[in-house]
All heavy atoms as TSV, in Angstrom:
chain	resi	resn	atom	element	x	y	z
A	1	MET	N	N	0.831	-1.190	0.000
A	1	MET	CA	C	0.000	0.000	0.000
A	1	MET	C	C	0.878	1.257	0.000
A	1	MET	O	O	2.020	1.217	0.422
A	1	MET	CB	C	-0.893	0.017	1.241
A	1	MET	CG	C	-2.080	-0.944	1.190
A	1	MET	SD	S	-3.069	-0.835	-0.282
A	1	MET	CE	C	-4.289	0.311	0.196
A	2	ILE	N	N	0.278	2.296	-0.446
A	2	ILE	CA	C	0.958	3.584	-0.443
A	2	ILE	C	C	0.766	4.217	0.931
A	2	ILE	O	O	-0.349	4.276	1.450
A	2	ILE	CB	C	0.382	4.510	-1.545
A	2	ILE	CG1	C	0.630	3.902	-2.923
A	2	ILE	CG2	C	0.980	5.894	-1.453
A	2	ILE	CD1	C	-0.006	4.684	-4.052
A	3	SER	N	N	1.840	4.684	1.507
A	3	SER	CA	C	1.766	5.288	2.837
A	3	SER	C	C	1.174	6.698	2.752
A	3	SER	O	O	1.153	7.319	1.675
A	3	SER	CB	C	3.155	5.362	3.467
A	3	SER	OG	O	3.949	6.337	2.800
A	4	ARG	N	N	0.714	7.180	3.890
A	4	ARG	CA	C	0.188	8.554	3.938
A	4	ARG	C	C	1.270	9.559	3.548
A	4	ARG	O	O	0.981	10.563	2.901
A	4	ARG	CB	C	-0.363	8.876	5.323
A	4	ARG	CG	C	-1.711	8.267	5.560
A	4	ARG	CD	C	-2.315	8.756	6.852
A	4	ARG	NE	N	-3.705	8.342	6.883
A	4	ARG	CZ	C	-4.640	8.980	7.525
A	4	ARG	NH1	N	-4.353	10.049	8.223
A	4	ARG	NH2	N	-5.881	8.556	7.502
A	5	LYS	N	N	2.508	9.281	3.957
A	5	LYS	CA	C	3.607	10.184	3.604
A	5	LYS	C	C	3.793	10.231	2.090
A	5	LYS	O	O	3.999	11.307	1.520
A	5	LYS	CB	C	4.903	9.753	4.283
A	5	LYS	CG	C	6.056	10.700	3.962
A	5	LYS	CD	C	7.333	10.289	4.619
A	5	LYS	CE	C	8.497	11.194	4.359
A	5	LYS	NZ	N	8.515	12.024	3.201
A	6	GLN	N	N	3.705	9.083	1.420
A	6	GLN	CA	C	3.843	9.064	-0.032
A	6	GLN	C	C	2.708	9.834	-0.705
A	6	GLN	O	O	2.942	10.564	-1.673
A	6	GLN	CB	C	3.875	7.622	-0.544
A	6	GLN	CG	C	5.154	6.886	-0.196
A	6	GLN	CD	C	5.075	5.420	-0.535
A	6	GLN	OE1	O	4.139	4.730	-0.162
A	6	GLN	NE2	N	6.079	4.932	-1.250
A	7	ILE	N	N	1.490	9.669	-0.200
A	7	ILE	CA	C	0.347	10.409	-0.746
A	7	ILE	C	C	0.572	11.906	-0.564
A	7	ILE	O	O	0.397	12.706	-1.490
A	7	ILE	CB	C	-0.978	9.980	-0.080
A	7	ILE	CG1	C	-1.284	8.509	-0.385
A	7	ILE	CG2	C	-2.123	10.887	-0.528
A	7	ILE	CD1	C	-2.415	7.929	0.455
A	8	LYS	N	N	0.985	12.274	0.646
A	8	LYS	CA	C	1.233	13.685	0.948
A	8	LYS	C	C	2.336	14.246	0.042
A	8	LYS	O	O	2.210	15.347	-0.497
A	8	LYS	CB	C	1.637	13.816	2.414
A	8	LYS	CG	C	1.639	15.212	2.960
A	8	LYS	CD	C	2.000	15.182	4.437
A	8	LYS	CE	C	1.209	16.189	5.184
A	8	LYS	NZ	N	1.454	16.156	6.626
A	9	ASP	N	N	3.402	13.479	-0.139
A	9	ASP	CA	C	4.501	13.921	-1.000
A	9	ASP	C	C	4.035	14.095	-2.445
A	9	ASP	O	O	4.448	15.041	-3.127
A	9	ASP	CB	C	5.660	12.922	-0.942
A	9	ASP	CG	C	6.406	12.951	0.389
A	9	ASP	OD1	O	6.210	13.908	1.169
A	9	ASP	OD2	O	7.174	12.000	0.642
A	10	MET	N	N	3.165	13.193	-2.920
A	10	MET	CA	C	2.630	13.330	-4.284
A	10	MET	C	C	1.817	14.613	-4.421
A	10	MET	O	O	1.955	15.343	-5.403
A	10	MET	CB	C	1.743	12.134	-4.638
A	10	MET	CG	C	2.506	10.929	-5.106
A	10	MET	SD	S	1.368	9.705	-5.738
A	10	MET	CE	C	1.593	8.422	-4.551
A	11	LEU	N	N	0.958	14.857	-3.437
A	11	LEU	CA	C	0.140	16.071	-3.479
A	11	LEU	C	C	1.021	17.318	-3.458
A	11	LEU	O	O	0.783	18.272	-4.204
A	11	LEU	CB	C	-0.846	16.089	-2.307
A	11	LEU	CG	C	-1.983	15.067	-2.414
A	11	LEU	CD1	C	-2.677	14.904	-1.070
A	11	LEU	CD2	C	-2.977	15.480	-3.473
A	12	LYS	N	N	2.039	17.292	-2.615
A	12	LYS	CA	C	2.951	18.434	-2.554
A	12	LYS	C	C	3.732	18.568	-3.854
A	12	LYS	O	O	4.023	19.677	-4.294
A	12	LYS	CB	C	3.874	18.308	-1.351
A	12	LYS	CG	C	3.138	18.574	-0.044
A	12	LYS	CD	C	4.071	18.649	1.136
A	12	LYS	CE	C	3.291	19.092	2.362
A	12	LYS	NZ	N	4.166	19.362	3.501
A	13	GLY	N	N	4.042	17.448	-4.479
A	13	GLY	CA	C	4.727	17.474	-5.760
A	13	GLY	C	C	3.881	18.099	-6.855
A	13	GLY	O	O	4.394	18.586	-7.861
A	14	HIS	N	N	2.569	18.085	-6.641
A	14	HIS	CA	C	1.646	18.694	-7.603
A	14	HIS	C	C	1.231	20.097	-7.174
A	14	HIS	O	O	0.297	20.671	-7.743
A	14	HIS	CB	C	0.419	17.803	-7.799
A	14	HIS	CG	C	0.722	16.581	-8.612
A	14	HIS	ND1	N	0.832	16.602	-9.977
A	14	HIS	CD2	C	0.970	15.305	-8.230
A	14	HIS	CE1	C	1.123	15.391	-10.412
A	14	HIS	NE2	N	1.223	14.590	-9.370
A	15	GLY	N	N	1.890	20.623	-6.152
A	15	GLY	CA	C	1.674	22.012	-5.788
A	15	GLY	C	C	0.958	22.286	-4.480
A	15	GLY	O	O	0.810	23.444	-4.102
A	16	ALA	N	N	0.488	21.251	-3.777
A	16	ALA	CA	C	-0.189	21.491	-2.495
A	16	ALA	C	C	0.835	21.988	-1.475
A	16	ALA	O	O	1.931	21.436	-1.365
A	16	ALA	CB	C	-0.850	20.213	-1.982
A	17	GLN	N	N	0.468	23.023	-0.749
A	17	GLN	CA	C	1.371	23.515	0.289
A	17	GLN	C	C	1.166	22.753	1.591
A	17	GLN	O	O	2.119	22.511	2.328
A	17	GLN	CB	C	1.159	25.007	0.496
A	17	GLN	CG	C	1.620	25.817	-0.704
A	17	GLN	CD	C	1.479	27.298	-0.482
A	17	GLN	OE1	O	1.148	27.761	0.606
A	17	GLN	NE2	N	1.723	28.066	-1.526
A	18	GLN	N	N	-0.084	22.398	1.859
A	18	GLN	CA	C	-0.409	21.626	3.053
A	18	GLN	C	C	-1.488	20.620	2.697
A	18	GLN	O	O	-2.263	20.832	1.759
A	18	GLN	CB	C	-0.913	22.528	4.174
A	18	GLN	CG	C	0.128	23.495	4.694
A	18	GLN	CD	C	-0.409	24.345	5.837
A	18	GLN	OE1	O	-1.617	24.537	5.966
A	18	GLN	NE2	N	0.489	24.847	6.667
A	19	VAL	N	N	-1.550	19.533	3.465
A	19	VAL	CA	C	-2.554	18.497	3.235
A	19	VAL	C	C	-3.115	18.096	4.590
A	19	VAL	O	O	-2.369	17.726	5.498
A	19	VAL	CB	C	-1.934	17.260	2.542
A	19	VAL	CG1	C	-2.999	16.220	2.265
A	19	VAL	CG2	C	-1.211	17.648	1.257
A	20	SER	N	N	-4.431	18.155	4.709
A	20	SER	CA	C	-5.051	17.814	5.992
A	20	SER	C	C	-5.123	16.301	6.184
A	20	SER	O	O	-5.106	15.522	5.216
A	20	SER	CB	C	-6.472	18.393	6.079
A	20	SER	OG	O	-7.354	17.674	5.236
A	21	ASP	N	N	-5.208	15.875	7.432
A	21	ASP	CA	C	-5.351	14.454	7.743
A	21	ASP	C	C	-6.648	13.893	7.172
A	21	ASP	O	O	-6.691	12.741	6.728
A	21	ASP	CB	C	-5.313	14.227	9.261
A	21	ASP	CG	C	-3.911	14.414	9.832
A	21	ASP	OD1	O	-2.924	14.306	9.074
A	21	ASP	OD2	O	-3.799	14.651	11.050
A	22	ASP	N	N	-7.714	14.710	7.171
A	22	ASP	CA	C	-8.996	14.262	6.614
A	22	ASP	C	C	-8.880	13.999	5.115
A	22	ASP	O	O	-9.410	13.013	4.600
A	22	ASP	CB	C	-10.102	15.294	6.869
A	22	ASP	CG	C	-10.493	15.368	8.337
A	22	ASP	OD1	O	-10.204	14.413	9.091
A	22	ASP	OD2	O	-11.103	16.381	8.730
A	23	ALA	N	N	-8.167	14.860	4.406
A	23	ALA	CA	C	-7.967	14.668	2.969
A	23	ALA	C	C	-7.162	13.393	2.723
A	23	ALA	O	O	-7.493	12.603	1.845
A	23	ALA	CB	C	-7.256	15.872	2.358
A	24	LEU	N	N	-6.136	13.180	3.509
A	24	LEU	CA	C	-5.333	11.961	3.374
A	24	LEU	C	C	-6.167	10.713	3.616
A	24	LEU	O	O	-6.035	9.721	2.898
A	24	LEU	CB	C	-4.145	11.994	4.336
A	24	LEU	CG	C	-3.019	12.948	3.980
A	24	LEU	CD1	C	-2.004	13.024	5.114
A	24	LEU	CD2	C	-2.340	12.540	2.690
A	25	ALA	N	N	-7.043	10.759	4.610
A	25	ALA	CA	C	-7.890	9.609	4.919
A	25	ALA	C	C	-8.830	9.279	3.761
A	25	ALA	O	O	-9.026	8.112	3.414
A	25	ALA	CB	C	-8.692	9.871	6.193
A	26	ILE	N	N	-9.400	10.313	3.144
A	26	ILE	CA	C	-10.314	10.101	2.010
A	26	ILE	C	C	-9.558	9.512	0.822
A	26	ILE	O	O	-10.011	8.550	0.201
A	26	ILE	CB	C	-11.018	11.423	1.630
A	26	ILE	CG1	C	-12.004	11.822	2.733
A	26	ILE	CG2	C	-11.724	11.297	0.279
A	26	ILE	CD1	C	-12.536	13.232	2.609
A	27	ILE	N	N	-8.404	10.065	0.510
A	27	ILE	CA	C	-7.604	9.560	-0.609
A	27	ILE	C	C	-7.177	8.117	-0.331
A	27	ILE	O	O	-7.265	7.255	-1.205
A	27	ILE	CB	C	-6.389	10.467	-0.871
A	27	ILE	CG1	C	-6.868	11.819	-1.393
A	27	ILE	CG2	C	-5.410	9.810	-1.849
A	27	ILE	CD1	C	-5.803	12.889	-1.425
A	28	GLU	N	N	-6.747	7.855	0.880
A	28	GLU	CA	C	-6.319	6.515	1.278
A	28	GLU	C	C	-7.458	5.504	1.113
A	28	GLU	O	O	-7.261	4.409	0.582
A	28	GLU	CB	C	-5.855	6.561	2.736
A	28	GLU	CG	C	-5.156	5.336	3.242
A	28	GLU	CD	C	-4.616	5.551	4.648
A	28	GLU	OE1	O	-5.352	6.081	5.508
A	28	GLU	OE2	O	-3.464	5.187	4.874
A	29	GLU	N	N	-8.658	5.881	1.519
A	29	GLU	CA	C	-9.832	5.012	1.400
A	29	GLU	C	C	-10.147	4.712	-0.063
A	29	GLU	O	O	-10.396	3.571	-0.444
A	29	GLU	CB	C	-11.039	5.661	2.070
A	29	GLU	CG	C	-12.298	4.831	1.982
A	29	GLU	CD	C	-13.492	5.528	2.625
A	29	GLU	OE1	O	-13.296	6.342	3.545
A	29	GLU	OE2	O	-14.610	5.263	2.176
A	30	HIS	N	N	-10.112	5.747	-0.894
A	30	HIS	CA	C	-10.421	5.556	-2.310
A	30	HIS	C	C	-9.341	4.742	-3.026
A	30	HIS	O	O	-9.644	3.956	-3.923
A	30	HIS	CB	C	-10.664	6.894	-3.006
A	30	HIS	CG	C	-12.010	7.462	-2.691
A	30	HIS	ND1	N	-13.142	7.096	-3.374
A	30	HIS	CD2	C	-12.408	8.336	-1.738
A	30	HIS	CE1	C	-14.190	7.734	-2.859
A	30	HIS	NE2	N	-13.758	8.487	-1.871
A	31	LEU	N	N	-8.095	4.915	-2.630
A	31	LEU	CA	C	-7.024	4.111	-3.209
A	31	LEU	C	C	-7.215	2.637	-2.863
A	31	LEU	O	O	-7.024	1.762	-3.710
A	31	LEU	CB	C	-5.657	4.586	-2.706
A	31	LEU	CG	C	-5.079	5.815	-3.378
A	31	LEU	CD1	C	-3.812	6.269	-2.649
A	31	LEU	CD2	C	-4.762	5.539	-4.831
A	32	ALA	N	N	-7.621	2.357	-1.630
A	32	ALA	CA	C	-7.869	0.974	-1.216
A	32	ALA	C	C	-9.032	0.386	-2.023
A	32	ALA	O	O	-8.961	-0.759	-2.485
A	32	ALA	CB	C	-8.157	0.912	0.282
A	33	ASP	N	N	-10.092	1.170	-2.200
A	33	ASP	CA	C	-11.250	0.708	-2.990
A	33	ASP	C	C	-10.843	0.440	-4.437
A	33	ASP	O	O	-11.195	-0.589	-5.010
A	33	ASP	CB	C	-12.381	1.747	-2.961
A	33	ASP	CG	C	-13.034	1.883	-1.600
A	33	ASP	OD1	O	-12.837	0.998	-0.741
A	33	ASP	OD2	O	-13.748	2.877	-1.398
A	34	TYR	N	N	-10.097	1.367	-5.030
A	34	TYR	CA	C	-9.675	1.218	-6.420
A	34	TYR	C	C	-8.767	0.002	-6.571
A	34	TYR	O	O	-8.885	-0.765	-7.525
A	34	TYR	CB	C	-8.959	2.485	-6.916
A	34	TYR	CG	C	-8.405	2.327	-8.308
A	34	TYR	CD1	C	-9.259	2.279	-9.407
A	34	TYR	CD2	C	-7.045	2.193	-8.523
A	34	TYR	CE1	C	-8.764	2.112	-10.694
A	34	TYR	CE2	C	-6.542	2.029	-9.806
A	34	TYR	CZ	C	-7.402	1.991	-10.885
A	34	TYR	OH	O	-6.909	1.823	-12.146
A	35	THR	N	N	-7.857	-0.184	-5.617
A	35	THR	CA	C	-6.943	-1.319	-5.668
A	35	THR	C	C	-7.703	-2.635	-5.604
A	35	THR	O	O	-7.379	-3.592	-6.319
A	35	THR	CB	C	-5.915	-1.232	-4.525
A	35	THR	OG1	O	-5.234	0.017	-4.617
A	35	THR	CG2	C	-4.905	-2.355	-4.586
A	36	SER	N	N	-8.734	-2.688	-4.794
A	36	SER	CA	C	-9.545	-3.899	-4.679
A	36	SER	C	C	-10.266	-4.198	-5.997
A	36	SER	O	O	-10.286	-5.344	-6.466
A	36	SER	CB	C	-10.558	-3.743	-3.546
A	36	SER	OG	O	-11.358	-4.893	-3.437
A	37	VAL	N	N	-10.842	-3.188	-6.606
A	37	VAL	CA	C	-11.534	-3.355	-7.894
A	37	VAL	C	C	-10.536	-3.787	-8.971
A	37	VAL	O	O	-10.810	-4.697	-9.756
A	37	VAL	CB	C	-12.249	-2.043	-8.304
A	37	VAL	CG1	C	-12.738	-2.102	-9.744
A	37	VAL	CG2	C	-13.407	-1.760	-7.359
A	38	LEU	N	N	-9.376	-3.176	-8.986
A	38	LEU	CA	C	-8.346	-3.516	-9.962
A	38	LEU	C	C	-7.880	-4.956	-9.777
A	38	LEU	O	O	-7.725	-5.697	-10.755
A	38	LEU	CB	C	-7.172	-2.544	-9.820
A	38	LEU	CG	C	-6.084	-2.574	-10.878
A	38	LEU	CD1	C	-6.662	-2.276	-12.254
A	38	LEU	CD2	C	-5.011	-1.566	-10.531
A	39	ALA	N	N	-7.690	-5.381	-8.547
A	39	ALA	CA	C	-7.272	-6.761	-8.269
A	39	ALA	C	C	-8.322	-7.750	-8.763
A	39	ALA	O	O	-7.986	-8.782	-9.361
A	39	ALA	CB	C	-7.026	-6.939	-6.776
A	40	GLU	N	N	-9.583	-7.444	-8.519
A	40	GLU	CA	C	-10.669	-8.324	-8.973
A	40	GLU	C	C	-10.657	-8.450	-10.498
A	40	GLU	O	O	-10.809	-9.551	-11.044
A	40	GLU	CB	C	-12.015	-7.787	-8.490
A	40	GLU	CG	C	-13.179	-8.671	-8.825
A	40	GLU	CD	C	-14.512	-8.141	-8.301
A	40	GLU	OE1	O	-14.519	-7.119	-7.584
A	40	GLU	OE2	O	-15.534	-8.752	-8.636
A	41	LYS	N	N	-10.457	-7.336	-11.195
A	41	LYS	CA	C	-10.401	-7.363	-12.661
A	41	LYS	C	C	-9.214	-8.201	-13.138
A	41	LYS	O	O	-9.332	-8.968	-14.093
A	41	LYS	CB	C	-10.291	-5.944	-13.218
A	41	LYS	CG	C	-11.564	-5.135	-13.102
A	41	LYS	CD	C	-11.353	-3.735	-13.664
A	41	LYS	CE	C	-12.592	-2.885	-13.538
A	41	LYS	NZ	N	-12.396	-1.533	-14.088
A	42	CYS	N	N	-8.079	-8.047	-12.482
A	42	CYS	CA	C	-6.886	-8.818	-12.863
A	42	CYS	C	C	-7.144	-10.314	-12.749
A	42	CYS	O	O	-6.796	-11.084	-13.652
A	42	CYS	CB	C	-5.703	-8.441	-11.968
A	42	CYS	SG	S	-4.994	-6.817	-12.271
A	43	VAL	N	N	-7.743	-10.734	-11.651
A	43	VAL	CA	C	-8.016	-12.151	-11.432
A	43	VAL	C	C	-8.992	-12.674	-12.478
A	43	VAL	O	O	-8.790	-13.750	-13.051
A	43	VAL	CB	C	-8.545	-12.392	-10.000
A	43	VAL	CG1	C	-9.038	-13.815	-9.831
A	43	VAL	CG2	C	-7.461	-12.078	-8.977
A	44	LYS	N	N	-10.040	-11.913	-12.754
A	44	LYS	CA	C	-11.017	-12.342	-13.757
A	44	LYS	C	C	-10.379	-12.476	-15.134
A	44	LYS	O	O	-10.676	-13.418	-15.873
A	44	LYS	CB	C	-12.192	-11.368	-13.812
A	44	LYS	CG	C	-13.133	-11.508	-12.636
A	44	LYS	CD	C	-14.301	-10.556	-12.740
A	44	LYS	CE	C	-15.238	-10.742	-11.551
A	44	LYS	NZ	N	-16.380	-9.831	-11.600
A	45	LEU	N	N	-9.501	-11.559	-15.486
A	45	LEU	CA	C	-8.831	-11.629	-16.781
A	45	LEU	C	C	-7.915	-12.847	-16.864
A	45	LEU	O	O	-7.869	-13.530	-17.884
A	45	LEU	CB	C	-8.051	-10.342	-17.049
A	45	LEU	CG	C	-8.915	-9.125	-17.378
A	45	LEU	CD1	C	-8.108	-7.840	-17.236
A	45	LEU	CD2	C	-9.477	-9.244	-18.785
A	46	ALA	N	N	-7.200	-13.125	-15.788
A	46	ALA	CA	C	-6.332	-14.303	-15.773
A	46	ALA	C	C	-7.166	-15.574	-15.900
A	46	ALA	O	O	-6.835	-16.467	-16.685
A	46	ALA	CB	C	-5.502	-14.337	-14.488
A	47	GLU	N	N	-8.260	-15.651	-15.139
A	47	GLU	CA	C	-9.139	-16.821	-15.200
A	47	GLU	C	C	-9.733	-16.982	-16.596
A	47	GLU	O	O	-9.822	-18.096	-17.111
A	47	GLU	CB	C	-10.249	-16.716	-14.157
A	47	GLU	CG	C	-9.755	-16.911	-12.743
A	47	GLU	CD	C	-10.833	-16.652	-11.696
A	47	GLU	OE1	O	-11.902	-16.078	-12.029
A	47	GLU	OE2	O	-10.602	-17.015	-10.525
A	48	HIS	N	N	-10.120	-15.885	-17.201
A	48	HIS	CA	C	-10.693	-15.920	-18.541
A	48	HIS	C	C	-9.676	-16.484	-19.549
A	48	HIS	O	O	-10.045	-17.138	-20.523
A	48	HIS	CB	C	-11.140	-14.529	-18.978
A	48	HIS	CG	C	-11.743	-14.484	-20.352
A	48	HIS	ND1	N	-12.999	-14.966	-20.624
A	48	HIS	CD2	C	-11.240	-14.025	-21.530
A	48	HIS	CE1	C	-13.249	-14.808	-21.919
A	48	HIS	NE2	N	-12.201	-14.231	-22.488
A	49	SER	N	N	-8.409	-16.230	-19.290
A	49	SER	CA	C	-7.348	-16.737	-20.157
A	49	SER	C	C	-6.927	-18.155	-19.778
A	49	SER	O	O	-5.975	-18.685	-20.347
A	49	SER	CB	C	-6.132	-15.812	-20.090
A	49	SER	OG	O	-6.468	-14.538	-20.597
A	50	GLY	N	N	-7.588	-18.745	-18.797
A	50	GLY	CA	C	-7.288	-20.109	-18.394
A	50	GLY	C	C	-6.064	-20.231	-17.497
A	50	GLY	O	O	-5.456	-21.293	-17.411
A	51	ARG	N	N	-5.698	-19.137	-16.847
A	51	ARG	CA	C	-4.530	-19.148	-15.967
A	51	ARG	C	C	-4.924	-18.909	-14.521
A	51	ARG	O	O	-5.949	-18.303	-14.246
A	51	ARG	CB	C	-3.538	-18.051	-16.383
A	51	ARG	CG	C	-2.860	-18.296	-17.700
A	51	ARG	CD	C	-1.848	-17.220	-18.048
A	51	ARG	NE	N	-2.510	-16.101	-18.755
A	51	ARG	CZ	C	-2.825	-14.937	-18.222
A	51	ARG	NH1	N	-2.545	-14.681	-16.967
A	51	ARG	NH2	N	-3.430	-14.018	-18.935
A	52	VAL	N	N	-4.076	-19.380	-13.614
A	52	VAL	CA	C	-4.258	-19.067	-12.193
A	52	VAL	C	C	-3.289	-17.970	-11.766
A	52	VAL	O	O	-3.418	-17.400	-10.684
A	52	VAL	CB	C	-4.069	-20.315	-11.287
A	52	VAL	CG1	C	-5.168	-21.325	-11.550
A	52	VAL	CG2	C	-2.695	-20.932	-11.471
A	53	THR	N	N	-2.325	-17.670	-12.634
A	53	THR	CA	C	-1.336	-16.632	-12.358
A	53	THR	C	C	-1.755	-15.331	-13.018
A	53	THR	O	O	-2.012	-15.298	-14.227
A	53	THR	CB	C	0.056	-17.053	-12.899
A	53	THR	OG1	O	0.422	-18.294	-12.304
A	53	THR	CG2	C	1.108	-15.996	-12.600
A	54	VAL	N	N	-1.812	-14.259	-12.229
A	54	VAL	CA	C	-2.076	-12.927	-12.779
A	54	VAL	C	C	-0.768	-12.421	-13.373
A	54	VAL	O	O	0.256	-12.376	-12.685
A	54	VAL	CB	C	-2.603	-11.960	-11.698
A	54	VAL	CG1	C	-2.714	-10.548	-12.250
A	54	VAL	CG2	C	-3.933	-12.433	-11.153
A	55	LYS	N	N	-0.809	-12.059	-14.628
A	55	LYS	CA	C	0.393	-11.584	-15.330
A	55	LYS	C	C	0.274	-10.101	-15.650
A	55	LYS	O	O	-0.791	-9.497	-15.494
A	55	LYS	CB	C	0.586	-12.397	-16.612
A	55	LYS	CG	C	0.889	-13.857	-16.355
A	55	LYS	CD	C	1.291	-14.542	-17.647
A	55	LYS	CE	C	1.785	-15.944	-17.324
A	55	LYS	NZ	N	2.412	-16.555	-18.498
A	56	ASP	N	N	1.376	-9.569	-16.149
A	56	ASP	CA	C	1.397	-8.150	-16.497
A	56	ASP	C	C	0.342	-7.789	-17.523
A	56	ASP	O	O	-0.243	-6.699	-17.461
A	56	ASP	CB	C	2.792	-7.735	-16.986
A	56	ASP	CG	C	3.249	-8.471	-18.232
A	56	ASP	OD1	O	2.924	-9.660	-18.379
A	56	ASP	OD2	O	3.912	-7.839	-19.068
A	57	VAL	N	N	0.061	-8.702	-18.447
A	57	VAL	CA	C	-0.955	-8.405	-19.456
A	57	VAL	C	C	-2.339	-8.235	-18.820
A	57	VAL	O	O	-3.143	-7.427	-19.280
A	57	VAL	CB	C	-1.024	-9.483	-20.571
A	57	VAL	CG1	C	0.251	-9.500	-21.387
A	57	VAL	CG2	C	-1.313	-10.851	-20.005
A	58	ASP	N	N	-2.598	-8.980	-17.747
A	58	ASP	CA	C	-3.864	-8.844	-17.030
A	58	ASP	C	C	-3.944	-7.490	-16.336
A	58	ASP	O	O	-4.971	-6.812	-16.396
A	58	ASP	CB	C	-4.023	-9.970	-15.994
A	58	ASP	CG	C	-3.902	-11.349	-16.603
A	58	ASP	OD1	O	-4.516	-11.578	-17.667
A	58	ASP	OD2	O	-3.207	-12.195	-16.020
A	59	ALA	N	N	-2.844	-7.108	-15.710
A	59	ALA	CA	C	-2.814	-5.826	-14.999
A	59	ALA	C	C	-2.973	-4.659	-15.980
A	59	ALA	O	O	-3.736	-3.718	-15.727
A	59	ALA	CB	C	-1.523	-5.682	-14.207
A	60	ARG	N	N	-2.275	-4.735	-17.105
A	60	ARG	CA	C	-2.386	-3.656	-18.111
A	60	ARG	C	C	-3.812	-3.564	-18.654
A	60	ARG	O	O	-4.372	-2.469	-18.788
A	60	ARG	CB	C	-1.407	-3.886	-19.248
A	60	ARG	CG	C	0.024	-3.719	-18.877
A	60	ARG	CD	C	0.947	-3.987	-20.076
A	60	ARG	NE	N	2.282	-4.372	-19.690
A	60	ARG	CZ	C	3.212	-3.538	-19.255
A	60	ARG	NH1	N	2.942	-2.254	-19.136
A	60	ARG	NH2	N	4.411	-3.965	-18.932
A	61	ALA	N	N	-4.405	-4.716	-18.938
A	61	ALA	CA	C	-5.773	-4.726	-19.458
A	61	ALA	C	C	-6.758	-4.232	-18.405
A	61	ALA	O	O	-7.696	-3.498	-18.718
A	61	ALA	CB	C	-6.152	-6.129	-19.919
A	62	ALA	N	N	-6.556	-4.612	-17.152
A	62	ALA	CA	C	-7.468	-4.195	-16.080
A	62	ALA	C	C	-7.447	-2.683	-15.895
A	62	ALA	O	O	-8.486	-2.064	-15.664
A	62	ALA	CB	C	-7.075	-4.886	-14.764
A	63	VAL	N	N	-6.281	-2.085	-16.018
A	63	VAL	CA	C	-6.161	-0.625	-15.877
A	63	VAL	C	C	-6.926	0.080	-16.992
A	63	VAL	O	O	-7.546	1.118	-16.780
A	63	VAL	CB	C	-4.672	-0.198	-15.880
A	63	VAL	CG1	C	-4.534	1.303	-16.024
A	63	VAL	CG2	C	-3.996	-0.686	-14.621
A	64	GLU	N	N	-6.930	-0.517	-18.176
A	64	GLU	CA	C	-7.584	0.106	-19.333
A	64	GLU	C	C	-9.089	-0.088	-19.331
A	64	GLU	O	O	-9.799	0.636	-20.035
A	64	GLU	CB	C	-6.978	-0.439	-20.625
A	64	GLU	CG	C	-5.542	0.005	-20.819
A	64	GLU	CD	C	-4.910	-0.533	-22.081
A	64	GLU	OE1	O	-5.638	-1.091	-22.924
A	64	GLU	OE2	O	-3.681	-0.394	-22.224
A	65	LEU	N	N	-9.607	-1.076	-18.576
A	65	LEU	CA	C	-11.059	-1.324	-18.547
A	65	LEU	C	C	-11.794	-0.256	-17.788
A	65	LEU	O	O	-11.374	0.329	-16.876
A	65	LEU	CB	C	-11.348	-2.677	-17.913
A	65	LEU	CG	C	-10.963	-3.885	-18.753
A	65	LEU	CD1	C	-11.209	-5.173	-17.966
A	65	LEU	CD2	C	-11.760	-3.949	-20.041
């Protein structure tokens, strides 16, 4: 997972001067939700291809869906 410090550093890298704890919590929650959805898509794509191993092609395709 991405740490709160990494999230904060990314926001600051995009110009934020300060980031509240509440904002970090919301971003962290949505990242966890997105990661879960992405993982589910990866597994389904691998299964559809007849594999039990999730490969890079599954991850790339899942991101594009």
